[in-house]
C-alpha positions in Angstrom: 0.0 0.0 0.0 2.8 2.4 0.9 4.5 1.6 -2.5 1.3 2.4 -4.3 1.0 5.7 -2.5 4.6 6.6 -3.4 3.9 5.8 -7.1 0.7 7.9 -7.1 2.5 10.8 -5.3 5.2 10.7 -8.0 2.5 11.0 -10.7 0.9 14.0 -8.9 4.3 15.7 -8.3 5.3 15.2 -12.0 2.1 16.3 -13.8 1.6 19.4 -11.6 4.6 21.0 -13.4 2.8 20.5 -16.7 -0.1 22.4 -15.3 2.0 25.1 -13.7 4.0 26.0 -16.8 0.8 26.2 -19.0 -0.8 28.5 -16.5 2.4 30.4 -16.1 2.4 31.1 -19.8 -1.0 32.6 -19.3 0.4 34.9 -16.6 3.2 35.9 -19.0 0.4 37.2 -21.3 -1.2 39.0 -18.4 1.9 41.1 -17.7 2.6 41.5 -21.4 -0.7 43.1 -22.1 -0.3 45.4 -19.0 3.0 46.9 -20.2 2.9 46.5 -24.0 1.8 50.1 -24.6 5.1 51.4 -23.2 7.2 50.7 -26.3 4.3 51.5 -28.7 2.9 54.7 -27.2 4.5 57.1 -29.6 3.5 54.9 -32.6 -0.1 54.6 -31.3 -0.2 58.4 -31.0 0.9 58.7 -34.6 -1.4 56.0 -35.9 -4.6 57.3 -34.2 -3.5 61.0 -34.2 -4.1 60.9 -30.5 -2.9 63.2 -27.6 -1.0 62.0 -24.6 -4.1 62.0 -22.5 -6.0 59.8 -25.0 -3.2 57.3 -25.3 -3.1 57.3 -21.5 -6.8 56.4 -21.5 -6.1 53.7 -24.1 -3.4 52.2 -22.0 -5.5 52.3 -18.8 -8.6 50.7 -20.5 -7.0 47.3 -19.7 -7.1 48.1 -15.9 -10.8 49.0 -15.4 -12.3 45.5 -16.1 -9.3 43.9 -14.5 -9.9 45.8 -11.2 -13.7 45.3 -11.3 -13.5 41.6 -11.9 -11.2 40.8 -9.0 -14.0 39.9 -6.6 -16.2 38.1 -9.1 -13.0 36.2 -10.2 -13.1 34.1 -7.1 -16.8 33.4 -7.3 -16.6 32.4 -11.0 -13.7 30.1 -10.2 -15.9 28.4 -7.6 -19.0 28.2 -9.8 -17.5 27.5 -13.3 -14.3 25.9 -12.0 -10.9 27.5 -12.5 -10.0 25.5 -15.6 -13.2 26.4 -17.5 -12.9 30.0 -16.3 -9.4 30.4 -17.6 -10.3 28.8 -20.9 -13.4 31.0 -21.5 -11.7 34.2 -20.6 -8.5 33.6 -22.6 -10.8 33.2 -25.6 -12.2 36.7 -24.7 -8.6 37.9 -24.5 -8.0 36.5 -28.0 -11.0 38.4 -29.4 -9.8 41.6 -27.7 -6.3 41.2 -29.0 -7.5 40.5 -32.6 -9.8 43.5 -32.5 -7.0 45.7 -31.2 -4.9 44.6 -34.2 -7.5 45.7 -36.7 -8.8 48.8 -34.9 -9.7 51.5 -37.3 -9.9 54.2 -34.6 -8.8 54.9 -31.1 -12.3 54.4 -29.8 -12.3 50.8 -31.2 -8.8 50.3 -29.8 -10.0 51.3 -26.3 -12.9 48.8 -26.5 -10.4 46.2 -27.6 -8.2 46.9 -24.6 -11.2 46.6 -22.3 -11.9 43.1 -23.8 -8.2 42.2 -23.3 -8.3 43.3 -19.7 -11.5 41.4 -19.1 -10.0 38.3 -20.7 -6.8 38.1 -18.8 -8.3 39.1 -15.4 -9.3 35.5 -15.0 -5.8 34.0 -14.9 -4.3 34.9 -11.6 -7.0 34.0 -9.1 -8.0 30.7 -10.8 -4.3 29.8 -11.2 -3.8 30.2 -7.4 -6.9 28.1 -6.8 -5.5 25.3 -9.0 -2.0 25.5 -7.5 -3.5 25.2 -4.0 -4.8 21.7 -5.0 -1.6 20.6 -6.7 1.0 22.0 -4.3 1.5 21.6 -0.5 0.9 24.5 1.7 4.7 24.7 2.5 5.3 25.0 -1.3 2.6 27.4 -2.1 4.3 30.7 -1.2 7.4 29.8 -3.3 5.2 28.8 -6.3 3.3 32.1 -6.0 6.7 33.9 -6.1 7.8 31.9 -9.2 4.4 32.7 -10.8 5.0 36.4 -10.1 8.5 36.1 -11.6 6.9 34.7 -14.8 5.0 37.9 -14.9 8.5 39.4 -15.3 9.0 37.4 -18.4 5.8 39.1 -19.7 7.4 42.4 -18.9 10.5 41.3 -20.8 8.6 40.3 -23.9 6.7 43.6 -23.8 9.9 45.5 -24.0 12.8 44.9 -26.5 11.3 41.8 -28.2 8.0 43.6 -28.8 9.8 46.6 -30.1 11.8 44.4 -32.5 8.6 42.6 -33.7 6.6 45.7 -34.3 9.5 47.2 -36.3 9.7 44.0 -38.3 6.0 43.2 -38.8 4.2 46.3 -37.7 2.2 46.5 -34.5 -1.0 45.3 -36.1 0.4 42.1 -37.4 2.3 41.5 -34.2 -0.8 41.7 -32.1 -2.8 39.5 -34.5 -0.1 36.8 -34.0 -0.3 37.3 -30.2 -4.0 36.9 -30.4 -3.6 33.5 -32.2 -1.0 32.4 -29.6 -3.6 33.3 -26.9 -6.2 31.1 -28.6 -3.7 28.2 -28.7 -3.0 28.7 -25.0 -6.7 28.6 -24.3 -6.9 25.2 -26.1 -3.9 24.0 -24.1 -5.5 25.0 -20.8 -8.7 23.1 -21.7 -6.8 20.0 -22.9 -4.1 19.6 -20.3 -5.0 21.5 -17.1 -7.1 19.9 -14.4 -8.5 21.6 -11.3 -7.2 18.9 -9.0 -5.5 15.5 -9.1 -8.7 13.6 -8.6 -10.0 14.7 -12.0 -7.2 12.6 -13.5 -8.0 9.6 -11.3 -5.1 10.5 -9.0 -5.3 10.8 -5.2 -5.4 14.3 -3.7 -2.5 15.7 -1.9 -4.8 15.9 1.2 -5.2 12.1 1.1 -1.5 11.7 0.8 -0.8 14.2 3.7 0.0 17.1 1.5 -2.6 19.8 1.9 -5.4 20.8 4.3 -8.5 18.8 3.4 -11.4 20.7 2.1 -14.0 21.3 4.8 -11.5 21.0 7.6 -12.4 24.5 8.8 -15.9 26.0 9.1 -16.7 28.3 6.2 -17.3 32.0 6.7 -20.1 33.5 4.6 -19.0 35.9 1.9 -20.7 39.0 3.3 -19.3 38.3 6.8 -15.8 37.8 5.3 -16.1 41.1 3.4 -17.2 42.9 6.5 -14.2 41.6 8.4 -11.8 42.6 5.7 -13.2 46.1 5.1 -13.3 47.1 8.7 -9.7 46.2 9.3 -7.5 49.3 9.4 -4.3 47.2 8.6 -6.0 46.0 5.4 -6.5 49.6 4.3 -2.8 50.5 5.0 -1.8 47.8 2.5 -4.7 48.7 0.0 -3.7 52.4 -0.1 0.0 51.3 -0.6 -1.1 49.1 -3.4 -3.0 51.9 -5.2 -0.1 54.4 -5.2 2.8 52.0 -5.5 1.3 50.1 -8.5 0.1 53.4 -10.0 3.7 54.4 -10.2 4.8 51.0 -11.7 2.0 50.9 -14.3 2.3 54.6 -15.0 6.0 54.6 -15.7 6.9 51.0 -16.5 3.6 50.3 -18.2 3.2 53.3 -20.4 5.2 56.6 -20.1 8.7 55.2 -19.5 9.1 54.4 -23.2 7.9 57.8 -24.6 10.0 59.5 -21.9 13.2 58.0 -23.3 12.2 58.5 -26.9 11.2 62.1 -26.4 13.8 63.3 -24.0 16.8 61.2 -25.0 16.0 60.6 -28.6 16.1 56.8 -28.2 14.7 54.5 -30.8 11.9 52.1 -29.9 14.5 49.3 -29.6 16.8 51.3 -27.3 13.9 52.3 -25.1 12.8 48.6 -25.0 16.3 47.6 -23.9 16.0 49.9 -20.9 12.5 48.7 -20.1 13.9 45.2 -20.1 15.5 46.1 -16.8 12.0 46.3 -15.3 11.6 42.7 -16.2 15.0 41.7 -14.7 14.1 43.5 -11.5 10.8 41.6 -11.3 12.2 38.2 -12.1 15.2 38.6 -9.7 13.2 40.4 -7.0 10.2 38.1 -6.6 12.1 35.1 -5.1 14.8 37.4 -3.6 12.4 39.5 -1.6 10.4 36.4 -0.6 13.6 34.9 0.9 14.5 38.2 2.5 11.1 38.3 4.2 10.8 34.6 5.2 14.4 33.7 6.2 16.6 36.8 6.8 14.6 39.6 8.2 11.7 37.4 9.3 9.3 40.2 8.7 6.8 41.4 6.1 6.6 45.0 7.4 10.4 45.7 7.3 10.7 44.5 3.7 7.6 46.5 2.7 9.0 49.7 4.3 12.5 49.2 2.8 11.0 48.7 -0.7 8.7 51.7 -0.4 11.6 53.9 0.7 13.6 52.6 -2.2 10.8 53.5 -4.7 10.7 57.1 -3.4 14.5 57.3 -3.6 14.4 55.9 -7.2 12.0 58.8 -8.2 14.5 61.4 -7.1 17.0 61.2 -10.0 14.1 61.2 -12.5 12.9 64.5 -10.9 16.3 66.1 -10.4 18.1 64.9 -13.5 15.2 64.3 -15.9 17.3 64.8 -19.1 20.8 64.2 -17.8 20.9 60.5 -16.9 23.3 58.2 -18.6 22.1 55.0 -20.3 23.5 52.9 -17.4 21.7 55.1 -14.8 18.4 54.8 -16.7 18.9 51.0 -16.7 19.5 51.1 -12.9 16.4 53.3 -12.4 14.1 50.9 -14.3 15.7 47.9 -12.6 14.9 49.3 -9.2 11.3 50.1 -10.4 10.9 46.4 -11.3 12.5 45.2 -8.1 11.0 47.5 -5.5 7.7 48.5 -7.0 6.7 45.3 -8.8 8.4 42.3 -7.2 7.4 43.4 -3.7 3.7 42.7 -4.4 4.3 39.0 -3.5 5.1 40.1 0.0 2.1 42.5 0.1 -0.3 39.7 -1.0 1.2 37.3 1.5 0.8 39.9 4.3 -2.8 40.5 3.3 -3.6 36.8 3.4 -1.9 36.5 6.8 -4.0 39.3 8.3 -7.1 37.2 8.3 -8.2 33.6 9.1 -7.4 31.1 6.3 -11.2 30.7 5.7 -11.3 34.2 4.2 -7.8 34.4 2.7 -9.3 34.4 -0.8 -11.7 37.2 0.0 -9.0 39.3 1.5 -6.6 38.8 -1.4 -9.3 39.3 -4.0 -10.4 42.5 -2.4 -7.0 44.0 -2.0 -6.2 43.1 -5.7 -8.7 45.8 -6.7 -6.3 48.5 -5.6 -3.2 47.9 -7.8 -5.3 47.9 -10.9 -7.4 50.9 -9.8 -4.0 52.6 -9.4 -3.0 51.7 -13.0 -6.4 52.8 -14.3 -6.1 56.2 -12.6 -2.4 56.9 -13.0 -1.9 56.2 -16.7 -4.4 58.8 -18.0 -3.6 61.2 -15.0 0.1 61.2 -15.8 -0.8 61.7 -19.5 -2.9 64.7 -18.6 0.0 66.1 -16.5 2.4 65.5 -19.4 0.2 67.2 -21.9 -0.6 70.3 -19.7 3.1 70.7 -18.6 4.3 70.4 -22.2 2.0 73.3 -23.3 -0.2 71.0 -25.3 2.5 70.3 -27.9 2.7 67.1 -29.9 6.2 66.4 -28.6 6.3 66.2 -24.8 8.9 68.4 -23.1 11.5 67.7 -20.4 9.4 69.9 -18.0 6.4 67.7 -18.8 8.1 64.5 -17.9 9.7 66.2 -14.8 6.1 67.1 -13.7 5.1 63.4 -14.2 8.0 62.2 -12.0 7.2 64.8 -9.3 3.7 63.3 -9.2 5.1 59.8 -8.9 7.5 61.0 -6.1 4.5 62.3 -4.1 2.7 59.1 -4.7 5.7 57.1 -3.5 5.9 59.2 -0.3 2.1 58.5 0.3 2.7 54.8 -0.2 5.6 54.8 2.3 3.6 56.6 4.9 0.6 54.3 4.4 2.6 51.0 4.7 4.3 52.2 7.9 0.9 51.6 9.5 0.6 48.0 8.5 0.7 45.2 11.0 3.5 42.7 11.1 2.0 39.4 10.1 4.8 36.9 9.8 4.7 35.9 13.5 0.9 35.6 13.4 1.1 33.4 10.4 3.6 31.2 12.2 1.4 30.8 15.1 -1.5 29.7 13.0 0.2 27.1 10.8 
């Protein structure tokens, strides 16, 4: 009997990596679509004869459905099942990407971006639900960090490789091919992914001693769970931090960083993409690094969050003080730090949010707080575009002073995020006591 269990366990442990990498490719797409406008913003302004504010709205259109759908995402995962949810919504993302590729006007392009945001919003939460059934609790935090690092691959693809492809094929053909790839991925999810080992005739990790069996804890009703989350002041400290911190990341790394380097330094799209690659490097390196720093070295969520928030504010200073005087290497360092301290740190923030509450409402707390980073992106991209346009005197080519005003706004946001996160509660010791 023991040998049989060992063989079954090996099958579970082997196949779960197939599932992980398919879903991780989906998460690559999520981050790709978030940040793809950065290297194309100038080209989109030219194609659609659009102002900075309108292109900011185009970039942010992705974030509105993504933010709104974070709470329903958990409910849909439960009702439809995560595998079916990811498949259906990736097909919606395919439709949105294809529509974006053939958009005759900026209005249609905005609608297409809304569809893309709606489509990819159902990747992260269902993926975590599936991973919770295929990985032990002791493995889950690390797998979440690796998943976040895969988002860095999406950032990487959305920088220099996207710039190269759009130069080679044009942005319309490039996005049509990406749409086809999204459709193939949806087919792969439906064909190969399973919600839990039992759907393949394999034993659950719970039966093999791997995870907490379902139903082992009394359920907390959704409304009661929401009430507990929303009345917790420590939750709001993290939520406000998410809004401003991720607003900076999506505003600079996701849209205006590329035009900044092209307008102020005269970079080509490829050169700007090479610098934006450093955001991806920071995200990929930082996700497991900050997780290890929090879990094993500092033994603290709060200290890591405060240090990262201070670093984001410090990173904004050279952009404000030396807007048009930074060397190529310094620009690379700045964007690396943005990826490291503004993007990779969200793994710790999500973990701290989960640890604030009983495990029974961990999904509710994470789903609720996940509204705020995308609300930040939705607000900051057009807001920064408006600041840029007004500070540049309404000219077609944005000025150094316009970008300096953008970075001043981001510095103020970074200080607000730092102050907010200083009020968060240390959660690591509490988590240790519960598990």
